[in-house]
N, C-alpha and C positions, 0 to 999 in steps of 0.2 A: 339390559345391563348398560350402565353409563359408558358412553364412547371413550371417555378418558380412562376409565378402568381397563377397558379392552386394549387400548393403546399401551398402557403401562404393563399389562400382563403380557402382551405380545413382545414388547421390547425386553422385558425380563427374561422371557423364554429364549429369545435370540441371544441375549447376553450369556445366559447359562450354557446354551448350545455351543457358543463360541469358546467359552472357557473349557468345556468338555473336549472339544475337538483339539484345541491347543494342548491340553493336558495329555491326551492319548498320543499325539504326534511327538511331544517332547520326550516321552519315554523311549523312543526309538532313535533319538538324535543326540549328538554331543551336548554336554551341559552348556548353559548360557543364562543370561539375565532373564528374570521372569517377565514375559510380555504382557502388555495390556490388551484387552479385547479390541479388535478392529485395527488399532494403530500400531500394535506390536511394541517394538523397542525404539521407535523413531525418536521419542523424547530423550532417550539415553545417548543419542548420537549428536555431536556438535557438527552441524552442517558446514560450519566455517573451517573446521579442521577434522575431517572424517578420519584421516590416517591416525592422528593422535588418539581419537576416540577408540579406534580398533586396538591400538597399542595398549591403552589403559585397560580395556576389557580382557586382553590376552594375559595381562598380569594377574587377573583375578581368576579367569576360567581356563587358562592354558592356551597353547598355540592353536588348538582346534576347538571352536565353540560355535554355538548356534545363536543367530539373531533373527528376529521376526521383523521383516520390512512390511508393515501392514499385517496381513494375514499369511504372508508368504514366508516360510522358514528358509533361512539362508545359512549355510555352513561356511564359516570364515576360517581360512588357513592363514596363520600369521607367522611370518618368519621363513627363512630359507629352508631349514630342515623339513618343516611341515609341507611346504610347497613341493620340494624335491621328492619327498616320499610319495606324495599323491600323484604328481604329474610326470615324474620320471620313473621311479621304481615301480609304480602301479599305473603306468600311463594308459594301458589298454582299458582298465576298469573305469578310469576317469576321463575317457576320451569324448564323452557326450557333451552336448552344448546345453548351457542353461537356457531357460525360457525367458525371452524378452518380449512382452506382449506387443510393443510397437513394431518390432520386426516380424513377429508372427503374423500380424495383420498385413504388413507390407509385402512379405515374400510368400505367404501361403505355404511355408515349409519347404520352399525351393531354394536353389543357390548353394553356395559353399560356406558362407559365413555363419548362418543361423539355422541350417538344416540339421537333421539328426538321423541316426540309424543308417539303413542301407543307402538312402539318398545321399547322405553326406559322405559315406565311405566311397561310393562309386564316383561321385563328383570330384572328390579330393584326389583319388587315384588317377582319374582321367586328366585333371588339371596339372598335376605334377609331371606326368609323362609328357603331356603336350608342351608345357612350358620348357621342359628340358629339350624337347625336339626343336623348339624355337630359339634355343641358345641360352636359356637361363642357367647360370652357373658355369658358363663356358666363355671363352674369349670372344666368340662371335657376337655376344650381346654387348661386350664392352665398346665395340665400335659405335653402336647406336647411342650408348650412354655418353661417350666422349663427344660425338657430334652434337648431341643435345646440350651438353655442358657448354660447348662453344657458342651455340645459339643463345643460351641463357646469359653468358658473359656479355655478348654483344647487346642484349636487351638491357642489361645493367649499365653498360657504358652510356646508353642513351640518356641516363639520368644526369650525366655531366657532373657528378659529385654533389648535386643538390640534395637536400634532405628529402627522403621518401620512405614510405613503408614498403619493405620488400616482400611482405607476407604473400600477396597475391602473385607477384612475379615468380617467387620461388616454387609455386605450384605448377608453373608452366612445364618445366623440364620433366619431373617424375610423371606427370599426367601424359606428356607426349611420348615418353618411353613406353608406357603401358599401351597407348594408342598404336604405336608401331608394332606391338606384339598382337594386339587384338584385331586391329583393322589393316595391318601391314603398313599404312601410311601415317606420317606425322601431320599435325596441323600447323599452319602459320599462326604466330602469336596474336595476330589481329583477326583471325577467322571468327566470325560471329558465333557459329555453332560451338567452337572450342571454348570461347569465353563464356558462353552461356552454360556449358557443361561445368566449367570450373566454378562459376558463381553458384550453381545448384549444389555442387559438392561442398563448397565452403559453407553455405548456409545450412546444409544438412549436418555438418560437423558441429556447428555452433548450437543448433537446436538440440542435438543429441546430448550435449554436455550441459544443457540448461537444467535447473532444479525442477521445472515443470515436467520435463520428460521423465525424470526419476520418479516423480509422484505418479505419473500415468502408468509407468511400469509396475508400480506398487499397487495401484488401484486401477486395473485395466478397464473397468466400466466407464471411466472418464473418457477413454478414446472414442467411444460411440456417442456419448451424450453431452459432452462439454465442448465449448469453443476453446481455442488455445493454439499455441505454436505447433502442436502435434499435427494439426490439419495442414499447416504449411509444409511440414516434413513429408506428409503423404503426397501432397501436390508435387513437390520437388522430386520425390522418388519416382512418381508416375511419369514425370516429364523425362527423367533420365532413362527410364525403362522404355518409353515410347521412342526416344532417339535411338536407343540400341536395337530395338525391334526393327526400326527402319533400316539400319545398317545390316542387320541379319537378312532381311528380305533382299537387299541389294546383293549380298554375298550369295544367297540362294540362286538368284537369277544368273550369276556369272560363275558359278562353281565349276571347277574342273577337278574331278576326284583324283586325277593322276598327279596334280601339282597343287597340294594344299599351300595356301599363302600365309595363313595366320591362324590364330586360336579359333575363330569362328568357323573357318573352313574345316579344321580338324573335327570340330563338334558335328558339323553337318554331315561329314563323311561317316563318322561313327554312327550317327542316327540312321543313315541310309543302309549301313551294313547290318544294323540290328533289325531293320525292317519291321518296326513296330513292336519288337520284343523287349519292351522296357516298362518300368513301373510308373513313369510320369505321363500324365494325360496331355500336357502341353509342353513339349520339349523346347519350343522357341522361347516361351516365357521363362522356362528354367535356365536356358542359355543367357537370356538378357539379364536375369537376376544374378547369375554367376559372374558375368562380366561386370555388373554394377558393384558387386562385392569386391572384385579386384580393383576397381577404380577407387572406391571409398577407402579400402584398406591401404592401398599402395600410395595414392597421391598424398593423403593427409600425413601419413607416418613419415614419408621422405621429406615432405615440405617442412614439417616440424623439426626434423633432425637437422636440416640445413639452417633453419632459423636459429636453433640453439647453438650450432657451431659458429655462426656469425656473431651472435651475442657474446659467446665466450671469448672469441678472438678479439672482439672490440674491447672487452673488459681487460684482457691480458694481451696487449699489442706486441709485447716482446716475443710471444710465441710465433707471430706471423713470420719472423725471420727464419724459423725452422721449417716452414711449409714448403715442400718441394714443388716446383712448377715445371717438372719434366714433362715429356710428351708420352710417357707410357699410359695406356688406357686407364689403369686404376688410379691415376693421379688426377682424373677429371674433377672430382669433388674438391681436391686440394687446390687445383687451378682456379676453380670457381670462387672458393673462399678467399684466396690470395688476391684475385682481381677485384673482388668486392671491397676488401680492406683498402687496396690501393685507391679505388675510386672514392671511398668515404674519407680517406685521410689525405 
């Protein structure tokens, strides 16, 4: 048989198989636009304004509809009422994590951010209890936050009012607050390990928000066979994990089970108490990935919040007169913002 005919026949069979699979899946999912084989509904989404694309589709198919990102079906909840009904009214049923191939490959199903099932439930329960024991949500943590805010203000004063990009500087404080909970100690802002950690976290955040990573999550085979920024993400993630494993080893050698110092100590004590009766084969790696999740989630979110607060106050300077600079612990963020406005103006 002619090789060309064989190729055409094979591709036709794969095409029909793809159509059949999508058709059988769509019968069990909410309505949505008809997907194309392999690429799904990607051509129906404006990558420059994804939010507006989702809004336009919700007007046609309702607040709950299905999109195919490549061959992967994705149920979209659009609007407050739909999100509240799913995540609040039926929170237990929708508590599972979606699959992100790039994190599946990096974490091997461990940690707290992208694990699922019993691993996620146990890790989340332990993390919440431990963080509360270490002061989260209590006045004891406010002293650490206020101290770090003062250090950050001093770092900002060193700019002497000259033009600068505060993006990296504003990552110092939230990262150091997390360090004080995880490692007990904070880092000096010039510490090489600390700066390297922040650089890796910042680069990871930028790579994760890049269009290429979204393509890789849609077509996971690219992660194994194609060059690209995803390889830099894996290198950075491995670097952070190795740094944390080194810290865990140091804690293991100096551990006193009667006086837990920080998050790592609590985890090591819990592991010793279970005496191997756990479902994870490598608890140290699980701990390192859990701590990495706390760093990635906490540092970037707080840094962005401070950045937006500064931008808004620079745009509306009359509001700065209403910012309280008192000494109460919860005014630390306001104090930081007011000092930065004073320096800039």
